[in-house]
C-alpha positions as a printed Julia matrix, in Angstrom:
173×3 Matrix{Float64}:
 31.79   -3.67   -4.03
 34.1    -6.85   -2.76
 32.55   -9.64   -1.69
 35.02   -9.74    1.58
 33.47   -6.21    1.99
 30.33   -7.18    1.74
 30.13  -10.78    3.76
 31.49   -8.0     5.92
 27.91   -6.13    5.85
 26.56   -9.51    6.45
 27.99  -10.43    9.54
 28.11   -7.03   11.53
 24.41   -6.75   10.58
 22.42  -10.29   10.25
 18.78   -9.09   10.8
 18.96   -6.04    8.3
 20.34   -8.15    5.52
 18.54  -11.07    6.51
 17.28  -13.47    3.44
 13.66  -12.11    2.17
 10.73  -13.86    3.9
  7.64  -12.48    4.44
  6.66   -9.34    5.44
  3.72   -6.99    5.91
  2.6    -4.18    2.93
  0.06   -1.37    3.58
 -2.77   -1.99    0.93
 -3.18    1.31   -0.83
 -6.84    0.39   -1.84
 -7.77    0.38    1.93
 -6.47    2.31    4.53
 -4.93    1.03    7.86
 -4.94   -2.61    6.05
 -2.19   -4.54    5.56
 -0.91   -7.84    3.99
  1.42  -10.15    4.26
  4.18  -10.81    1.6
  6.9   -12.6     0.45
  8.86  -11.63   -1.82
 13.6   -10.63   -2.31
 14.5    -7.12   -3.49
 16.88   -6.02   -5.81
 19.82   -6.83   -3.01
 19.23  -10.3    -3.01
 19.74  -10.97   -6.8
 22.96   -7.58   -6.68
 24.1    -7.63   -3.82
 25.39   -3.73   -2.89
 26.22   -1.58   -6.21
 28.58    0.05   -5.63
 32.44    1.16   -5.22
 34.36   -0.14   -2.16
 35.16    3.74   -1.22
 31.17    4.15    0.23
 32.07    0.9     2.55
 32.09    3.19    5.85
 29.1     5.53    5.08
 26.67    2.2     3.76
 28.65    0.75    7.38
 26.68    3.46    9.37
 23.6     3.64    7.36
 22.93   -0.28    8.53
 24.38   -0.21   11.91
 21.44    2.48   12.53
 19.41    0.07   11.19
 20.75   -2.56   12.96
 20.24   -0.66   16.14
 17.1     0.25   15.55
 16.08   -3.64   14.71
 17.1    -4.44   18.38
 14.83   -1.56   19.59
 11.79   -3.03   17.92
 12.81   -6.8    19.09
 12.93   -5.63   22.48
  9.33   -4.41   22.21
  8.49   -7.44   21.13
  7.31   -6.21   16.92
  7.09   -9.54   15.0
  9.73   -9.6    12.5
  8.09   -9.41    9.11
  7.38   -5.45   10.36
 11.54   -4.62   11.07
 13.07   -2.43    8.26
 15.43   -4.88    6.2
 17.19   -3.76    2.9
 15.9    -3.33   -0.15
 18.47   -2.21   -2.23
 22.66   -0.36   -1.95
 23.45    1.18   -5.3
 25.34    4.45   -6.73
 22.69    6.89   -9.08
 23.52    9.83  -10.44
 27.24    9.48   -8.58
 25.29    9.1    -5.11
 24.21    6.57   -3.32
 20.84    5.2    -2.78
 20.58    3.42    0.52
 17.01    1.49    0.57
 15.11   -0.17    3.42
 11.74   -1.79    3.86
  9.99   -2.15    7.02
  9.42   -0.42    9.99
 11.78    2.76   10.75
 11.35    6.2    12.42
 10.43    9.06    9.94
 13.85   10.63   11.5
 15.84    8.02   11.01
 14.49    7.71    7.57
 15.17   11.44    7.14
 18.73   10.96    8.24
 19.67    8.0     5.88
 18.65    9.65    2.81
 20.09   12.78    3.52
 23.59   10.78    4.84
 23.28    8.39    2.2
 22.97   11.76   -0.79
 24.8    14.38    1.16
 28.17   12.2     1.91
 28.32   10.0    -0.64
 28.86   12.97   -3.14
 31.65   14.4    -1.27
 33.54   11.02   -1.03
 35.1     8.94   -4.15
 33.26    5.68   -4.59
 36.36    3.95   -5.31
 38.4     4.69   -2.86
 36.9     6.97   -0.45
 38.94    9.98   -1.01
 37.39   13.38   -0.82
 36.21   13.91   -4.49
 34.56   16.28   -7.07
 32.06   15.15   -9.2
 33.22   13.75  -12.79
 30.73   14.64  -15.41
 30.82   12.77  -18.41
 28.42   10.05  -20.31
 27.7     9.48  -17.45
 28.01   10.94  -13.6
 30.49    9.25  -11.52
 31.53   10.33   -7.96
 35.45   10.0    -8.47
 38.85   11.58   -6.95
 41.04   12.63   -8.86
 43.35   10.01   -8.57
 41.16    7.12   -9.32
 38.93    9.3   -12.3
 42.46    9.36  -14.1
 42.49    5.45  -13.56
 39.14    4.54  -14.48
 38.38    6.88  -18.0
 39.32    3.99  -19.85
 38.15    0.86  -17.65
 34.94   -0.04  -17.04
 34.21   -2.73  -14.44
 32.16   -6.31  -16.96
 30.37   -8.84  -14.79
 32.7   -11.87  -14.22
 30.16  -14.67  -14.22
 32.63  -16.26  -11.88
 32.41  -13.4    -9.76
 28.2   -13.39   -9.76
 28.16  -16.99   -8.17
 29.93  -15.76   -5.61
 28.0   -13.39   -4.52
 24.84  -15.28   -5.2
 26.14  -18.44   -2.88
 26.92  -15.71   -0.32
 23.25  -13.88   -0.5
 22.23  -17.37    0.18
 24.24  -18.01    2.76
 22.09  -15.39    5.04
 19.64  -16.37    7.62
 15.93  -15.84    7.77
């Protein structure tokens, strides 16, 4: 996703896209036990790993998470328990939108359903209605974008990577 669109998400939803910090995790070995840990997620290294066409879907899902954070904050829940972006990427032709932290089951289910189902009907590159293209990998493209990108594979640009890392480093905790 273009840096401009990723930057827009960070500005619109600063709590959900905040820098990594300490967070509570449940310990599997001891029931009802938690530990405070520090650590980043794939998003903190790679940003949004999909095309621009899914921006509006990611925007809506991020807004729902930010609204939940506002609700939790109003209840006095510490920010270590708030949801935070973990990873946003394309996999097998659909959007994967992962978060860590406290989300109600109905909201988590809504996010999973929307991200997978709606993304399979939306071109990852331009946002137009699409059909799933199958070749050496699964992609979600409209016919026009499938034609444009059939011979083009985006290679990582070191300058773009440096800009992405600088953008991610500028977030607040």
